[in-house]
C-alpha positions as CSV (number, residue, x, y, z in Angstrom):
1,M,0.0,0.1,0.0
2,T,2.9,2.2,-0.2
3,N,2.7,5.4,-2.3
4,I,-1.4,4.7,-2.7
5,K,-3.3,7.7,-2.1
6,G,-6.0,6.2,0.3
7,F,-8.3,7.3,3.1
8,G,-5.9,5.7,6.2
9,S,-5.2,8.4,7.9
10,D,-4.2,12.4,7.9
11,N,-1.4,11.7,8.9
12,A,-0.7,9.9,5.4
13,S,-0.8,13.1,3.8
14,G,2.0,15.2,2.4
15,I,3.2,19.1,3.5
16,H,1.1,21.5,2.2
17,P,3.2,23.5,0.0
18,A,3.2,27.2,1.7
19,V,4.6,25.0,4.9
20,L,7.5,23.8,2.5
21,A,8.3,27.0,1.8
22,W,8.7,28.4,5.2
23,I,11.2,25.8,5.8
24,Q,13.2,26.9,3.0
25,K,13.2,30.1,3.6
26,V,13.7,29.9,7.6
27,N,16.8,27.6,6.4
28,E,19.3,30.0,5.3
29,G,22.0,31.2,7.7
30,H,22.1,30.3,11.4
31,V,20.4,31.5,14.0
32,S,20.5,30.4,17.9
33,A,19.5,27.1,18.7
34,Y,16.5,25.4,21.4
35,G,14.2,27.9,20.5
36,N,16.2,30.9,21.8
37,D,15.4,33.0,17.7
38,S,13.0,35.1,16.3
39,Y,11.2,32.5,14.4
40,T,10.3,31.0,17.7
41,A,9.1,34.4,19.3
42,Q,6.9,35.1,16.0
43,A,5.3,31.9,16.4
44,N,4.7,32.1,20.5
45,E,2.8,35.5,19.3
46,L,1.0,33.6,16.8
47,F,-0.4,31.4,19.2
48,K,-1.1,34.3,21.5
49,Q,-4.0,35.9,19.6
50,H,-4.9,32.8,19.1
51,F,-5.7,31.8,22.0
52,G,-5.0,34.5,25.0
53,D,-1.9,36.9,25.5
54,E,-1.2,35.6,29.1
55,I,-1.1,31.6,27.7
56,E,2.4,29.7,27.9
57,V,3.6,28.4,24.2
58,F,6.4,25.1,24.5
59,F,6.3,23.5,21.0
60,A,6.6,19.6,20.7
61,L,7.9,17.3,18.2
62,N,4.7,14.5,18.2
63,G,1.2,14.6,19.6
64,T,2.0,11.6,22.1
65,G,4.9,13.8,23.1
66,A,2.5,16.7,23.6
67,N,0.0,15.4,25.6
68,T,2.5,13.4,27.7
69,I,4.5,15.8,29.1
70,G,1.6,18.3,28.9
71,L,-0.4,16.1,31.4
72,T,2.8,15.2,33.6
73,Q,3.4,18.4,34.4
74,V,0.2,18.3,36.6
75,L,0.0,15.3,37.9
76,R,1.5,12.8,40.7
77,S,2.1,9.3,40.2
78,T,-1.2,8.8,43.0
79,E,-3.6,11.2,40.9
80,A,-5.7,9.9,37.5
81,I,-7.0,11.2,34.5
82,I,-10.0,10.5,33.4
83,C,-11.2,10.5,29.8
84,A,-13.0,8.8,27.6
85,Q,-12.0,4.8,26.5
86,T,-11.5,6.0,23.0
87,A,-9.3,8.6,24.0
88,H,-5.9,8.9,22.1
89,I,-4.2,8.9,25.4
90,N,-5.9,5.5,26.2
91,E,-5.5,3.8,22.9
92,H,-3.2,4.7,20.6
93,E,0.0,5.9,23.1
94,C,1.4,2.5,24.0
95,G,0.8,3.8,28.2
96,S,3.3,6.9,27.4
97,I,1.9,9.1,30.4
98,Q,1.1,6.3,32.7
99,N,5.2,5.6,31.6
100,Y,5.8,9.4,32.6
101,S,3.8,10.3,35.1
102,G,3.1,6.7,36.6
103,S,-0.8,8.4,37.2
104,S,-3.3,5.8,35.6
105,L,-6.3,6.6,33.2
106,L,-9.8,6.2,34.6
107,T,-11.5,5.7,31.1
108,L,-15.4,6.0,31.0
109,P,-17.6,4.2,27.8
110,T,-19.5,6.8,26.0
111,P,-21.9,6.6,22.9
112,D,-20.0,9.2,20.8
113,G,-16.8,9.3,22.0
114,K,-17.5,12.9,24.2
115,L,-18.0,12.9,27.9
116,T,-20.1,14.3,29.9
117,A,-20.8,15.5,33.4
118,E,-23.6,12.7,33.9
119,I,-20.9,10.5,32.9
120,L,-18.1,12.0,34.5
121,E,-20.0,11.1,38.5
122,H,-18.9,7.9,37.9
123,T,-15.4,8.6,39.1
124,L,-15.8,10.6,41.7
125,H,-15.8,7.6,44.5
126,G,-13.0,6.8,46.8
127,I,-12.4,11.0,46.8
128,G,-10.4,11.4,49.8
129,D,-9.8,7.8,50.3
130,E,-6.5,6.5,51.0
131,H,-7.2,3.5,49.1
132,Y,-7.8,5.1,45.4
133,V,-6.2,6.8,43.2
134,Q,-7.6,10.5,43.2
135,P,-8.7,12.2,39.6
136,K,-6.9,15.3,39.4
137,V,-7.4,16.2,35.2
138,I,-10.2,15.4,32.9
139,S,-9.1,15.2,29.3
140,I,-11.2,15.4,26.1
141,T,-10.7,15.3,22.5
142,Q,-11.4,18.4,20.2
143,A,-12.4,16.5,18.1
144,T,-13.0,12.8,19.2
145,E,-11.4,10.0,17.8
146,C,-14.5,8.9,16.8
147,G,-15.1,12.7,14.5
148,T,-17.6,14.3,16.7
149,I,-17.1,17.2,18.0
150,Y,-18.3,19.0,21.5
151,E,-20.6,21.7,21.3
152,I,-20.0,25.1,24.0
153,S,-22.1,24.1,25.7
154,E,-20.8,20.2,26.3
155,I,-17.3,22.0,27.6
156,K,-19.3,24.6,29.6
157,A,-20.4,22.4,31.4
158,I,-17.6,20.0,32.0
159,T,-15.2,22.3,33.1
160,Q,-18.1,23.5,35.3
161,F,-17.7,19.9,36.5
162,A,-14.0,20.4,36.9
163,R,-14.2,23.4,39.2
164,Q,-17.0,22.3,41.3
165,H,-14.8,18.7,41.5
166,N,-11.4,20.7,42.0
167,L,-10.3,18.7,38.7
168,L,-8.6,21.0,35.4
169,V,-9.3,20.0,32.5
170,H,-7.0,19.0,29.4
171,L,-7.9,19.2,25.5
172,D,-6.2,16.7,22.9
173,G,-6.5,18.9,19.8
174,A,-5.3,16.7,16.9
175,R,-7.3,18.0,14.9
176,I,-8.5,20.8,16.6
177,S,-8.9,22.9,13.5
178,N,-11.3,20.9,12.2
179,A,-13.5,21.2,15.3
180,A,-12.8,25.2,15.2
181,V,-14.4,24.7,11.4
182,A,-16.7,22.7,12.5
183,L,-18.1,24.7,15.2
184,N,-17.6,28.1,13.8
185,K,-15.8,29.2,16.2
186,N,-12.1,30.8,16.6
187,F,-9.8,28.7,18.8
188,K,-10.3,30.8,21.7
189,E,-14.2,30.2,22.2
190,F,-14.0,27.2,23.3
191,T,-11.1,26.5,24.9
192,A,-9.4,29.6,27.1
193,D,-13.0,31.2,27.3
194,L,-14.3,27.9,28.9
195,G,-12.2,26.7,31.2
196,I,-9.7,24.9,29.4
197,D,-6.0,24.8,31.0
198,I,-3.9,22.8,28.8
199,V,-4.2,22.0,25.0
200,S,-2.1,20.0,22.8
201,F,-2.4,21.9,19.7
202,G,-2.0,19.1,16.6
203,G,-0.3,20.4,13.3
204,T,0.4,17.3,11.8
205,K,-2.6,16.6,10.9
206,N,-3.8,19.5,9.4
207,G,-0.5,19.9,6.6
208,L,2.4,20.6,8.6
209,M,5.5,18.3,8.8
210,G,5.8,17.0,12.2
211,A,5.0,20.1,14.9
212,E,2.3,20.2,17.7
213,A,2.4,22.4,20.5
214,V,2.2,22.2,24.8
215,L,-0.4,25.0,25.6
216,F,-1.1,26.3,29.3
217,L,-4.1,28.4,29.2
218,N,-3.2,28.8,33.2
219,S,-0.2,29.6,32.8
220,Q,0.4,29.1,36.9
221,L,0.3,25.5,35.9
222,A,3.3,25.9,33.6
223,H,6.1,26.4,36.3
224,N,9.5,24.4,35.4
225,F,7.6,22.9,32.3
226,K,11.3,23.7,30.2
227,Y,12.8,21.1,32.8
228,L,10.1,18.5,32.0
229,R,10.0,19.3,28.2
230,K,13.8,18.6,28.1
231,Q,13.9,15.4,29.9
232,A,11.2,13.7,28.0
233,M,13.2,14.6,24.7
234,Q,10.6,16.8,23.4
235,L,13.1,20.0,23.3
236,N,14.0,20.6,19.4
237,S,17.6,21.9,18.7
238,K,16.6,23.6,15.4
239,M,13.4,24.9,16.6
240,R,13.1,27.3,14.0
241,F,11.9,24.3,11.4
242,I,8.9,24.0,14.2
243,A,8.2,27.9,14.8
244,A,8.1,28.1,10.9
245,Q,5.2,25.4,9.9
246,F,3.2,27.7,12.8
247,I,4.0,30.8,11.1
248,A,2.9,29.2,8.0
249,L,-0.2,27.5,9.5
250,F,-1.2,30.5,10.8
251,E,-0.1,32.6,7.9
252,N,-3.4,33.7,6.0
253,D,-5.2,31.2,8.2
254,L,-3.9,27.8,6.3
255,W,-5.1,26.4,8.7
256,K,-9.0,27.4,8.5
257,Q,-8.3,26.4,4.9
258,N,-7.1,23.4,5.1
259,A,-10.2,22.1,8.0
260,T,-12.6,23.4,5.7
261,H,-11.5,21.2,2.4
262,S,-11.1,18.3,4.7
263,N,-14.2,18.4,6.5
264,R,-15.9,19.4,2.8
265,M,-14.6,15.9,1.5
266,A,-15.6,14.0,4.2
267,K,-18.9,15.3,4.1
268,I,-18.9,14.6,0.4
269,M,-18.3,11.2,0.9
270,H,-20.7,10.7,3.7
271,E,-23.0,11.6,1.1
272,K,-21.8,9.7,-1.8
273,L,-21.7,6.8,1.0
274,L,-25.4,7.0,1.4
275,Q,-26.7,5.5,-1.4
276,F,-24.8,1.7,-0.2
277,P,-28.1,0.5,1.5
278,E,-25.2,-2.5,3.1
279,I,-22.8,0.4,4.4
280,K,-23.9,1.5,7.8
281,I,-22.6,4.9,8.7
282,I,-21.2,4.9,12.8
283,Y,-21.5,8.3,14.6
284,K,-22.2,11.4,13.5
285,P,-19.2,12.9,10.7
286,E,-18.8,15.9,11.8
287,V,-15.4,16.6,11.1
288,N,-13.2,15.0,8.4
289,I,-13.6,11.4,10.0
290,I,-16.3,8.6,8.6
291,F,-16.8,5.3,10.4
292,A,-18.8,2.8,8.8
293,I,-19.4,-1.1,8.9
294,L,-18.8,-2.5,5.9
295,P,-19.5,-5.5,3.8
296,S,-17.1,-8.2,4.7
297,H,-16.2,-9.0,0.8
298,I,-15.2,-5.5,0.2
299,I,-12.9,-5.1,2.2
300,A,-9.8,-6.3,1.3
301,P,-10.1,-5.8,-2.4
302,L,-11.1,-1.9,-1.2
303,Q,-8.2,-1.4,1.0
304,T,-5.7,-2.6,-1.7
305,A,-7.4,0.2,-4.5
306,F,-7.5,3.0,-1.5
307,P,-5.7,2.4,1.9
308,F,-7.4,2.6,4.6
309,Y,-7.6,1.5,8.1
310,L,-10.4,-1.5,10.0
311,K,-10.8,0.2,13.7
312,D,-12.4,-2.9,14.4
313,P,-11.5,-5.8,12.0
314,K,-14.4,-8.7,13.6
315,N,-16.9,-6.5,13.2
316,N,-16.2,-5.0,9.8
317,L,-16.0,-1.1,11.1
318,A,-14.0,1.0,9.2
319,R,-12.2,4.4,9.3
320,F,-12.4,6.5,6.0
321,V,-10.5,10.3,7.3
322,C,-9.9,13.1,4.6
323,S,-6.6,15.2,4.2
324,F,-6.1,18.9,3.1
325,D,-5.0,17.5,0.3
326,T,-8.0,15.2,-0.9
327,H,-9.9,15.4,-4.1
328,E,-13.5,15.1,-4.8
329,S,-12.5,12.6,-8.1
330,E,-10.3,10.4,-5.5
331,I,-13.9,10.3,-3.6
332,D,-15.4,9.4,-7.2
333,K,-13.3,6.6,-7.7
334,F,-13.7,5.3,-4.0
335,I,-17.6,5.1,-5.0
336,E,-16.9,3.4,-8.0
337,T,-14.7,0.9,-6.9
338,I,-17.7,0.0,-4.2
339,K,-20.3,-0.1,-6.8
340,K,-17.9,-2.5,-8.9
341,L,-17.1,-4.7,-5.3
342,R,-21.3,-4.7,-4.3
């Protein structure tokens, strides 16, 4: 499946040309290492324009690293993170957070990848009891791993619940740009304005080569974080190449252009898939991800023609992801292939 363009992941796409141009631009000459350069300062300022002047910004090398160090910063080994069972930190990060922080995950089943105050109530037994790990952070993913999004009111309910129970709130924003477009809100409106404390800001899935950021919207939580980032091997010596990617992402609202396109491609795919009664769509597709149960006989040949991920092979549950460089003609070919395989 190498070099075959499909719908496996927005990580499989290339780098947006504008991002490559900025990487080339900062490649000239020498600048100070480890983020002590004007490009990193410029990127930091752009983040503050989008999330608020009081935030603290730290670049990381990948999403797992951003989640892990951002959460480890505020946890002790006796404390726990509450998250959905579908959360990336639970299912796809190989126990990274548990390894670094020594903390536990309290996972909760959800119908659509979203936590609610009612669901969260189930984790509050044992508070103050030395025999139980103590909940410390609620981690939500926006957009969720199920392709759904938290509405403003839903996030507000969670942050209010957190404040009532002396908990922090972390937002895994691997696809935060797609969520912003789906909500038609700026980043600040569904993060800092609602009381989110920490954000893992994803760029890699939205056209960057490999650039993520840990944002402490509650800047007091960032005390001495620079040491943890270094210890966790997430401090890039040639930081300007990460900073340049974020400059490109925010310049001319490239983040919005890319996310708008990938969301739109998924909507088109969803509408075209509805013509097949034997294909069952799971979850409401709100960003650039679609989950569908496929007839078993079409899976192998369809995967050969258009690589995609089987989320649950036992139940024929497939995941299709559109990217900033997905073309509608590719979706049409995908649909035609299904027709031939029926």
